[in-house]
N, C-alpha and C positions, 0 to 999 in steps of 0.2 A: 510336751506335745506341741507340735508346730501349729501356729494359727492358720485357719483356712484363708485362702487368698484366691484372687482371680487376676489375670493380666489383661490390661486395657491397651489396645493399640491407639496411639494418638499421633497422627501424622507419621513421622519416622522414629518415634519413641515407643517404648513399652513401659507402662507404669504398673507396678505390682500393687494391687489394692488388697490389704489384709483385712480380715474380719468384715467382708462386704455386707454381711447380713446384720451387722450391729445396728440396732435401732437408735437413731439420733433424735427424731421427733416422735413423741409418744402418740398413740392412737388418738384420733380426734374426729370431729364430724367431717373434715375435709380429707382425712386419711385414716380410715378405720383400722388399717393394719399398721399404722405408723409409717415413718420414712426412714429408710436405711442409708448407710454410707454409700452403697451402690446406687441408690436412687439419686443421691446428691451428685455422684459422678455423672450419671446419665443426664441429669439436668444441665450441668455445666458443659457437657459435650454438646447438648442441643442448642446452646446459646453461645457457642465457642467464639465466633467472630465478634460478637458484641462484648463479651467479658474481656477478651484480649484487648479490644479497642479501648475499653474503659480503663484498663490497668497498664497499658503499654508504656514500658520504661519508667514507671513511677515507683518510688519507694512504697512498699505496701505492708501495712500492719495486718496481721492475721488474727481473726477472732476465732479461737479454737474451742471445741467442746469435746475433750477426750472421752468423756463418759456420756455424751449426748446432752440434750438440753436439761436433763435431770441433774447433771453434775455441774461442776464449776466451769465458768467461762474463763478462758485464758486470753489476755490481750498480749500478743507476742510480736515484739519488734524484731528481735534477732531470729534469724533463720533457724528452724529446729535442727537438732542433731541428726546426722545420718543422711544429709542431702546428697543426691547424686551429683557427679561433677558437672553435669550439664545445666544445673540450676544456676540462674543468674541473680546477682545481688548488687546492691550499691551501699557503700559505707557512709553512714551519717554520723555527725558529731552533735552531741547534746551538751551545750555549754553549762546548763544548770547543774549537771552532775559530772561534767568533764569526762564523759564516756562516749564511746562509739558503739554503733550497732550495724551489723550487716543485714539489711532488710531485703526481702524478696523483691525482685525486679522482673516482672512478667514480660516476656517477649514472644512467647508461644503458648499454645493451649496446654501442652504437657506440663508446664509450670503450674498452671491452675489445678490440673488433675492431681499432680503430686501433692499440692497443698491440701486438697480435699482428703487424700490418703492420710495426711498428717492431722486429720480431724478438723480442718478448717471449714467453717460454715460461711462466715462473712469475710469479705475482702474490703479493706479500708485504705485506699491509696492517697498519697499526697497530691496536692494540686500543682506540683512541679515535677520535672523529669530528671533523670540521673545525669544528663549532660550538664545541668546547672541547677542543683537542687535548691539553691537560694533564690531563684527567680521564677515565681509561679507563672504558668501559662494558662491557668484556669481560674476564673473568678466564679465563686460559688455563692449562690443566693439560697439561703435556707429559710423557708417559711415554716416556723416552729410553733404549732398551736399551743396556747396556754391551757391550763387545767380545765377551764370551762369553755374552751373553744369547740368548734365542730367543723366538719369537712366543708359545710356551706361557706364558712368564713374563709377557709383556705382557698376555695374557688374564687371568692370575691377579691381577695388580695392578689391571687395569681393574675387576675385580669388587669389589676392596677400595675403590677410588675411588668406584665407584657406591654402595656401602654407606654410605660417609661422607657423600657428597652427599645421599643420602636422609635420613640422620639430621639433617642441617643444614636440610633443607627446600629444597635447591637443585636445580634441574633442569639436568642436564648433557647437552650435545649432543656425542656422540663423532664422530670421523672418523679414518680412517687418516691417517698423516702423508705417505704417498706414498713413505716410506722403510721403515724397519723398526719404527717406533713407532706410537703412538696419541696423538691430541690430544683433549681434552675442553674445550668452551667453555661458559661460564656467563655469561649476561647479568647485569650488576650495575648498581646505581645509580651514575651518574657524579658522585659526591659526594666522592671521594677522589683523591689524586694517585698517581703511579706508585709512590712509595716505600711508601705504605700498602698498595697492592694487592699489591706484591711481598711485603711483610711478611705479609699475609694468606695469600698463596699458599704461603709457606714454612711457616706454621703448619699448613696443610692437608697439605703434603707430609710434615711430621713426624708427623702423625697416621697417615697411610698407612704410613709407615715403622714406627711402633710396632706396627701391626697385621700387618705383613708384613716382619719384620726379616730374614728369609732371602732376600728378593727385592729389597728397596728400599734405596736410599741417598739421603741428602740432603747428602752431603759436597760442599762447594763445589769443591775442587781435584780435578781429574781424577786426579792422581797418588795421591790418598788414597782413591780409590774401589776397591772390589773389582770386578774386571772381570766377575764373574758377576752383579753387581747391576744393577738398573735405576735410573736417576737420575730422580727427579721434578723436572724442571727448572723451578723457580719463577722463574728469571731471565728466562724468556720474557715476563714481565710488566714488565720494565724499559722505560724510555723508549727509543724508537727500536730496540727489539728486535722483530723480526718473524718470523713463520713462514708457510709457504705457506697460502693461503686454501683454504677448502672449494671443491672442484671445480677447483683449480689442477692443471694437468699439472706433473709434475716433470721436471727435466732429467736423466733416466736413460734408458738405452738402451731399456728396455721401455715407456717412456712411462706409467709409473704415475701415478695421480691421487690426490690427497688427498681421499678420498671419505667423505662422511657415511655413517654406519652406525647401525643401531638397536642398543641395548644387547644385545638377545637374539640378534643376529647375530654378535657378537664371537667367541664360542666356535666358530663354524663357518666363519668366513671367513679368508682369507689376504691379505696385502698385494698379492700378484700377481693377485688376483681383480679389481682395480680399475685399469683402464687406459683410455687414450684410446679404445680400441675397445669396451670393455664398458660404460663408465659411461653413454654416451648412451642405450642401451636400458634400463638400470636407471633412469635419470632419467625416461624416458618412461613407465615403468611405475609408479614410486613418487613422482615429483615430488621437490621439495626437502625432504629430511628435516630441514633446519634452518629451514624457512619460518616457524615460529612462535616462534623463539628470543626475539624481542622481547616476547612475551607472558608471559615467565617471568623476571621481574627479581628478583635476590637482593640482600639487604643484607649486606655483608661484616662487619658489626659483630661477630657471634659469632666469626669468624676472628680479628679484631683482639684480642678478649678471649683467645683461645687464645694468640696471639702474646705478649700481655702476661704471661700465666701462664708460658709457656715461658721468657721472658727473666727473669722473677723467680726461676725455678728454675735459672738459670745458662746457659741457651741463648744463643748469640750471635745478634744481629740479622742480617739479610741482609748478606752481604759486598757491597762495591761492585761493580757489574757491570763486565764488560770493555767497552771502547769498541766 
């Protein structure tokens, strides 16, 4: 018996969505009837310009839930079988395994909707683009709360991060992580490799730690961190390390979204304010808060000078990232 389906018009494409009523998120206080595949499709259509801007021409790992949140989560690098000919990809090489993978490379909204049809809930792009995948154009600041941290601490550290960015002359674009933390993206010149960008990110993290020693740690090993401290996770700038895109739904019961916010909103908002249900209305009212990120390009040279200074004073260079 053929699966039920509906056809979705996306610009000049038609995407066939099978089993549109399949429940992906179980019933909860925020969604008493649960959230279906078609609900996900409508969400991504509603923030289309924003999600395409966040993913545009970046290799993208797909976090798929073929049976919904109750089933297994699949981290998929390679494009799933059965992709239509208009889906775009970029081939990546993974030296550790001496393998290649053709990853999704979004250039239009239909690519996103097709991925949702293939049970994708979360989109995790690289911080480089397919024109030169080895040269990041996005520096990512990940404020990752410890086990005994709280959102008030995230807010305090965000203010420090904003202060340091302003002193550097860098424009940061914050967003909630969709979990308990906060991300800040800075567009950078794509003239350095991943190791240099990580090194610069660590130098920034150490400066934030110096200014907020009671709140921040840059200790690499989890066992060495004070659980009350927030980790500024510079390792998110390593090659093939990805975090949820702006406007990506997260695979948690309340369907939180990794949502762009203004700096002046951080003290008043909570992570639960941004869900699949609330973000469409916010997007309709405010548009894409990251829309002009490409107009604010930062040169990481000052951060590399900070790194050089720190290392001369005895600081360790970045530890090798986990695979």
